[in-house]
Structure formats: structure tokens, C-alpha cells
C-alpha positions in Angstrom: -14.3 21.4 15.9 -16.5 18.7 17.5 -15.2 15.1 18.3 -18.2 12.8 18.1 -18.3 9.7 20.3 -17.8 7.6 17.1 -14.3 9.0 16.9 -13.2 8.0 20.5 -10.0 6.2 21.4 -10.3 5.4 25.1 -13.8 5.5 26.4 -13.8 9.2 27.4 -11.5 10.8 24.9 -10.9 11.2 21.2 -8.8 8.8 19.1 -5.3 10.2 18.8 -4.9 9.5 15.1 -8.2 11.1 14.2 -7.6 14.2 16.3 -4.0 14.5 15.0 -5.5 14.2 11.5 -7.8 17.2 12.1 -5.0 19.3 13.4 -2.4 18.1 10.9 -4.6 18.6 7.9 -5.5 22.1 9.1 -1.8 22.9 8.9 -0.8 20.8 5.8 -2.1 23.2 3.2 -0.3 26.2 4.8 3.2 25.0 5.0 6.2 25.0 2.6 7.1 22.1 0.4 9.6 19.8 2.1 7.9 20.1 5.4 5.2 18.0 7.1 2.9 18.5 10.1 4.0 17.1 13.4 1.1 17.0 15.9 1.6 16.7 19.6 -1.3 15.7 21.8 -1.2 17.7 25.1 -4.1 16.1 27.0 -6.8 13.5 26.3 -9.0 15.1 23.6 -12.5 15.7 25.1 -15.5 14.2 23.4 -18.8 15.9 22.5 -17.7 19.4 23.2 -17.1 22.5 21.1 -13.3 23.0 20.6 -11.4 25.8 18.9 -9.1 24.9 16.0 -6.8 27.6 14.6 -4.0 27.4 12.1 -1.5 29.6 10.2 1.7 29.0 8.4 3.6 28.7 11.7 1.4 26.0 13.3 -2.0 24.8 14.4 -3.7 24.8 17.8 -6.7 22.8 19.1 -8.0 24.3 22.4 -10.7 23.5 25.0 -11.2 26.9 26.5 -7.9 27.9 28.0 -6.5 24.4 27.8 -4.3 23.3 24.8 -5.5 19.9 23.6 -3.0 19.5 20.7 -0.8 21.6 18.5 1.1 21.1 15.2 4.3 22.5 13.8 6.0 22.0 10.4 9.1 19.8 10.5 11.5 18.7 7.7 10.2 15.8 5.7 13.5 14.0 6.4 12.0 13.3 9.9 10.1 10.5 8.1 13.2 9.0 6.4 12.8 5.8 8.4 8.9 5.7 8.3 8.6 3.5 5.2 7.7 0.0 6.4 8.5 -2.7 3.9 5.3 -4.0 2.3 3.6 -7.4 2.2 1.0 -8.7 -0.1 -2.7 -8.3 0.7 -2.9 -12.0 1.3 -0.1 -11.8 3.9 -1.8 -8.8 5.6 -5.1 -10.6 5.8 -3.4 -13.7 7.3 -1.8 -11.5 10.0 -5.2 -10.2 11.0 -6.0 -13.7 12.5 -3.3 -13.0 15.1 -4.5 -9.5 16.0 -4.2 -9.4 19.8 -6.9 -6.7 20.2 -9.6 -9.3 19.5 -8.9 -11.0 22.8 -7.6 -8.3 25.1 -7.8 -4.6 24.0 -6.9 -1.8 26.4 -9.4 0.5 24.6 -12.0 -1.7 22.8 -14.0 1.3 21.7 -11.1 2.8 19.6 -12.3 4.3 16.3 -9.4 2.8 14.4 -8.9 -0.7 15.8 -11.5 -1.2 18.5 -13.6 -4.4 18.0 -16.4 -2.8 20.0 -16.7 0.3 17.8 -19.1 -0.7 15.0 -18.7 2.7 13.3 -14.9 2.6 13.3 -12.3 1.6 10.8 -12.1 -1.9 12.3 -8.4 -2.4 11.5 -6.8 -5.5 12.9 -3.1 -5.0 12.8 -1.6 -8.5 13.5 2.1 -9.3 14.1 4.3 -10.5 11.3 6.9 -11.8 13.8 9.7 -9.3 12.9 8.6 -6.2 14.7 6.1 -5.3 12.0 2.3 -5.5 12.0 0.0 -5.7 8.9 -3.7 -5.5 8.1 -6.0 -4.7 5.2 -8.3 -1.7 4.9 -11.2 -1.1 2.5 -12.4 2.5 3.3 -16.1 2.8 3.8 -18.2 5.2 1.6 -18.9 7.6 4.5 -15.2 8.4 4.8 -15.1 10.2 1.4 -14.8 14.0 1.1 -17.2 14.4 -1.7 -18.2 13.1 -5.2 -14.6 12.2 -6.1 -14.8 9.1 -3.8 -11.4 10.0 -2.3 -11.0 9.3 1.4 -10.8 12.4 3.6 -7.2 13.0 4.7 -8.3 13.0 8.3 -9.1 9.3 8.0 -5.8 8.5 6.3 -4.1 10.0 9.4 -6.3 7.8 11.6 -5.5 4.7 9.6 -1.8 5.4 10.1 -2.3 5.4 13.9 -2.9 1.9 15.3 -0.8 -0.2 13.0 2.1 1.5 14.6 0.6 1.1 18.1 0.2 -2.6 17.8 3.9 -3.0 17.0 4.1 -2.4 20.8 3.0 -5.0 23.3 -0.1 -3.0 24.2 -1.3 -5.7 26.6 1.8 -5.6 28.7 2.5 -1.9 28.0 -0.8 0.0 27.4 0.0 3.2 25.6 -1.7 6.2 24.1 -0.5 8.4 21.2 1.6 11.3 22.2 2.8 12.6 18.8 2.1 11.8 15.2 4.1 13.1 12.2 2.6 12.2 8.9 2.9 12.8 5.1 0.1 11.9 2.7 1.3 11.4 -0.8 -2.1 10.3 -2.2 -5.5 9.4 -0.8 -7.2 6.0 -1.5 -10.7 5.7 -3.0 -13.5 4.3 -1.0 -13.6 0.5 -1.3 -10.0 0.3 -2.4 -8.0 -2.7 -1.1 -5.3 -1.0 1.0 -2.6 -2.5 3.2 -1.4 -0.8 6.4 1.8 -1.8 8.2 3.5 -0.7 11.4 7.0 -1.2 12.7 8.6 -0.9 16.2 11.5 1.5 16.3 12.6 1.6 19.9 11.7 3.0 23.3 13.0 5.4 26.0 11.4 5.3 29.5 7.6 5.7 29.1 8.0 6.5 25.4 7.8 4.0 22.6 8.6 5.0 18.9 7.0 3.3 15.9 6.4 4.0 12.2 3.6 3.1 9.8 3.0 3.0 6.0 -0.2 2.8 4.0 -0.1 1.2 0.6 -2.7 1.3 -2.2 -4.1 -1.7 -4.1 -1.2 -1.6 -6.6 1.5 -1.6 -3.8 2.3 2.1 -4.1 2.9 4.2 -0.9 -0.1 6.4 -0.1 1.1 7.8 3.3 3.6 7.3 6.0 4.1 8.3 9.6 6.1 8.2 12.8 4.6 8.0 16.3 5.6 8.6 19.9 3.5 6.6 22.4 3.2 7.2 26.1 2.8 4.3 28.5 -0.3 4.8 30.7 -2.7 3.1 33.1 -5.8 2.4 31.0 -8.0 2.8 34.1 -7.2 6.6 34.0 -9.0 6.9 30.6 -12.0 4.7 31.1 
């Protein structure tokens, strides 16, 4: 596996949602029904370097030489019982984008998912709804599809579930990076489809903050959902 600079989060490491998506999708097709992949990031994923990704029915492992970058294990799908974030209309989501705090002060402006400085990124703008939720719109670009069916690669669905949860935290006052992502993809959107992504704050414990996110299709049906654990950090250590 190779993490191109396009897929960075902080300046010198891979985006957590994208990397978790690579590891999680490697496991997803190998596990039993009723379970979902739970990916834990063990270190900042290195960019522009050959990494080793292995998977079997018991788990998946992403390694940089002798160092474990991330691993995934199957967990019961009931872990995501509180991961469905109540939807809003596309118009409400678009209005929330105007208050996206990352446009003024972003701890990692090159982030593939929500960084305003990453022209090749998803360019999500999760703005606050005022009740612990965030919302934004997403129309997946053509180059995110897996092939001729125009369905978005599952890796990018994982990525889109990342930052809407992260911005449910006060990332300006509490800069954080993704430590764990557990996700279930029920269906994949088509390129150009008008999707809505939402995040919700769940709580915190010391340096850890817990959030959830949900991705809806153009008809308001759930495409995917996730839970996150975020770790508070000093952004200077990553740039």
C-alpha cells in the first residue's frame, strides 16, 4: 500500500479516515455477517512509502517495516447502535457549511477530507448545527469511482465519515487526530450524487473524544455510519 501526498491529513502523515478505509475494507469482505471492522491507528501513517497490508478473517494489519501503523479487528455491529445521526435536508446542510470553522482556522489545512488547502481532496465543510451535530453536503468526484459502475470506492466512503465527526469537537481549542474508526457501509453512492454527511459529539474522557457520523444519499437513505475515537494532540508535532 502507498499513501500518496494527496491523501494526507496533517502535513506529514496520511488522513486517518482514508487509511482506516484501506485497512477496514481489506477486512470487511472476510468477516462474518453481524460484524464490522474496527480500525485502530497506532502511529501517524507515513506518506509516500511502501507499506505492507495483510488481512485474514481474524484481522488486518498495516505495517511500515517492523512498526505497526494500524490494525483492524471485527466487532459486533451493535457497537454502532448509537452511530446514526438524525438527518437534515440538503438545504440545511448547505447552510451549515457557511459556518464551517475550518475555513478560518484549521489545525491541518491540507487534510484530504476537509482541508481547504487540499485542492485534490473531498473538500467537505462540516458546519455546526448548534445541537452537537455538524452537517455538510458531498458530491463525489468522478475519480473516486471504482470502475465503470460509477459507484464510489468504499475507501472514500470511510474517508467521508471521518471529519464530519471530528468537527463535532472544538478542533480549534482541542486539536485532535483520529485514533479509532469503526464503520459500516450499507451502500455506496454514485459519483455526482448529492449526499449529506452529519457528525455528532458523544462525549470525552481525558485526551479522548468520542463522536459518530452518518452519510445519507440523495433520497435521505442511510449509506454508511461510523463511530470515532479522537486523541487530543499538539498540531506542531504533526507539521
